[in-house]
Each structure stands twice: as C-alpha cells, then as structure tokens.
C-alpha angles and dihedrals in degrees: 000000000000123000118269088249090074090067093067119088125166117231135154121259134165119222120240133212118258129197127171141188115215131160085216133014091230100099109248125221101235149350101031125137110244118177112195120171126303102295110073144156124221119244126159104288093344141092120187136177138204096232120113122238115266119252117254108279091021097272133065111243114226116179105181110115120238115275091244091060099048099093090048092051092047089055091049091050092059090056096053134078109273134233116191115223127218121220090262092048088055090052089056090049086054092050092049096042094059098043102252087135095043128191088029110101100192146335110334123271117215098271090052092045092052094046090052094048097045105029106021087228145075124234114226127213092260091056096255122124134228124195118258114159106164126055114247098200142150119223126210132179132234093268093051091047090053092049091053092053113160095343114130093203134050134183122232116218133186125234091269093057097257120140112245105171148342120239112210135198089011129200122198119201139160120287107229095199099176093048091046092050095044095049096042098044103020090232140061093208113145119253102049102149100218092042092053092046099046114010115033095064097026124116124279093243136065123211121203133179146122115306129225105186111204099208136002110277112255129178099193091217098127091262103082091103087064093054100090117178121229088260093051091048092051088051091052093048089050092049088055092048092238115185091183133021121202119191128210120188124194138159096199135068116285114253126185091265090062089047091051090054092050096046091045089051090054090050091051091051091049088051089052090059104265113137103201115016112180125209119226105203098195118178117192110254105182130082115333132176120270098259096053116101107261119255095247092059094042090054091050089051093047090051090055090051090060094041090053090050096243087130123027112247090205092063099031130080114192115200139152121251104215099208123120116242120246099179087218099143119211091008095054097040087067089059090050092052095043092052091054091056087061089053091054103263117142096176126054125192113217127183143174117332096343114204089003134130141181116289106268093227109019128056099250141078114284093224136033106265094230100044096084095062091040092052092048090056091057104030117129113245095022097084092115094056120086113222117216110196118209122254105221112260124197138159111283106212093195092057099032094231144080112282140162111282115259109206091200091070107027092158090070095060131082120199112210108194125204089254092052090047092052091046092053092048094046090051093044090240116148121237119228113292109269096030095102134357111267094241092050092048091051090056090054092048090048090053093057091044088055090057091055091048093049096050140307099343095256121140115270121254120261118263107279116251 
C-alpha cells in the first residue's frame, strides 16, 4: 500500500461561512435543524452544505513572507537586535506562521496575553470574540531586554545562528510566571512538564509583536510531508469533496477502540445527512513529555493502521499538528479545538480527560475526566464547532474485539489503559486479539526494543526547550 503521503494533493479552495442552530453544542444523532450556507440538500429534519467552516476572524492568517522577499528579510535580520529561540519557541513560530492561531499575527502583546489568561478568548475589532485559551508568548531575560533597547524590531534566530523571523512593532512587558502557571494549569504544583521546560527558568519579560517568518518551518526529520498547514488541509478536504470534517487528536498510538470511535462518528454524520464526512486524524507533533511515544514512532504506527485497513484511507487525512503540548486539561483542549476550526474542521471528537495528565505530586488525575468535554460545550468563541463526546470503548471479551461499553454487563469488558498498553509492548506480551492491528502493535514493540538497544531501556528524555 502507498505511503500516507500519497493521499495529500494541493488544490485551491475558498472557505465558506457556516452558521448553525442547535439546542445543544453536543452534536445530536438525528432530526436537528442545521442551517449551513445557501447550498443545501434535504434530509429529514436536516440541511447540510459542502462548504468548509470559516477560519476564526474570517480569514486565515499566513505569516511566511513571499519567496521573492526572503533574501531581503534575511539581510534585515542580521542588522537587528537578536533573540535566540528554543526548539519550543520555533514550534510556536510554526503554529503562528501557518494560521493555526488565526487571527493572531504574532507572539502576544500584553493586552492579548491578559485576555487569554483571564477570559480564554480574544476580542476582535468588531466586538466579536474568538477562543484563545493558552498564551502564545516569547520570553526574554534582562540582558536581552537591555540589548534591544529602544528598537521597535527584533530578529529571531535559531540555535544554529540562522534567522527565522522578524518581530515588528514590538512590546516588552513583565512575565508574571506564577499567574500564568496558575491560570493555565489551575495549580502551581512542581513537576508540570511544560512549565519546567519553558517557564520556570525563562526570562522575566515577554516580547510580543507582528511576525514576518522568513521561510516555512521545516524539521528535516523525514516527517515534514505530513505537516500540512491549515490552508493545505482545506485544499485537501475540498479535493475530496468533504461536506463535513471531523477532527480527532491523540498523542498515543491508535488502537481499535480509537478506530471504533472514529468510524462510528463517520456513521453518525452520515445518519445526520452528510454525504462525505472526512476524518482528520491529527496527532500532536510538538513538544511532549518524556514518557509519551515519540512522534516518529507514532506516525509509523498510524501508517500501519491505514495499511491494515483499520481506517479507510479514502476518507481519512493524516497530518501532524505542530503545537507543543501543555497538559493543561480543560484549558488546553479549547486551544486544540480552536486550531482545528482554522484547518476546516466543524466537528471535534473529545474523550476522557483530554489534554490531561497525572498530578505531578499526588496519586490522582490532575483534572476531572469529564471537565474537558463539558468546557468545550460552553467555551466562548467555539460556538460554531460541534463537539462529539466519546462513547466509552473497551475490549469485549465475549466478542473478542473493541466495542462500546455496556454497563449492563461490566464483567465482560476489559479496560486496557495507556500504561497497561505500554507495559505489554515493553515486555513483548501480546494484547488480546482485536485490541490493535498486528502491524501497529509490532511498531510499538519495535519502539520499546529500540530503547533497550540504545541503552538501559529507560524512557528517552523530553525534547529540550
């Protein structure tokens, strides 16, 4: 079977407006009035359209300069005060440059930062609001601030001394670390992975401004062809004549329970009257904590899932979401949902404890498992997005496959946690037949074998900030 990359073709497609009338923002199974644009097809109680949802702010922000201007901008960058970017900073430049955070045009200035912290949204010039739940900011230290002086522009360089971007009309303001941590994570407990990587030892100042990104961000890791921008994704959905796009984010290997959720979602959308709903399988590709399976191995595993026919390549687009991971629970899941609107998704699948993690100090989950999906159904600026809560899937011992949990016969179901899955793979023990496709499971076993071969079998360190 061909590589997943062969499913991606660039075309041109304009976005269309989308308005809906729901009694609830949890997408219903049937008989709900949905008004979507002018072109519609009649279905009992339902009207649907083939137009994609508009980006936040009405226009997709793209911040990479024209090819003809790149040499000029590189020359300008070498004449400006410099700020050195970490790997995670570059991931945020990537996010901003392609419009995932539309209508944001650069690292946040103070008013945007405060709106994000206190309201989880940004107010636009016309008075409307768009969701923005995590700060996208750039920290500098006292020495860098002094070097910048009165300059209104700075150049952003990578660790190898290459110019990445120019930040214009800059604003420098204090970095309230404790407030940022408390409001984003709901705790200041020690041991939060993203905090330790990017905030604890960061500078005491934040610098915001409008970005001009000199060249598209590339990582040269063999996966760049999977990193489709929102514009490229919209083109692909148009090429496939999608009349609905439903997004599924994960940062773990895909097992058959995940696949059941995705295929069932497509069936639900077909029952609602859509003719060609397309799945955006969208693994997170930025910074992750040390015990998550690395992106390279996850992509290998996802490819096997398509090769083995667990998901249909004709109705699935696999792409990498470049954002770093905060593990900030109900706060962060809003960002994950908002970004997918900009890529053209009008449905978002949300499950148990999205973007959550174990408490770094106490033996419990950091967030309530149900709060993420509840928050998404109420979040300001996400009214246009339809939230599709998971049905709980588990291994049905009577059927020998993953199935939706039936509370009337709980003794027949086996729940295999991510921890249990990783333990089985590490010990080369096979899961029950029907838990994961054989090719996908072999990739996971090979990953843990690679750890043993490379050293003492311990988990790799997280990507340095």
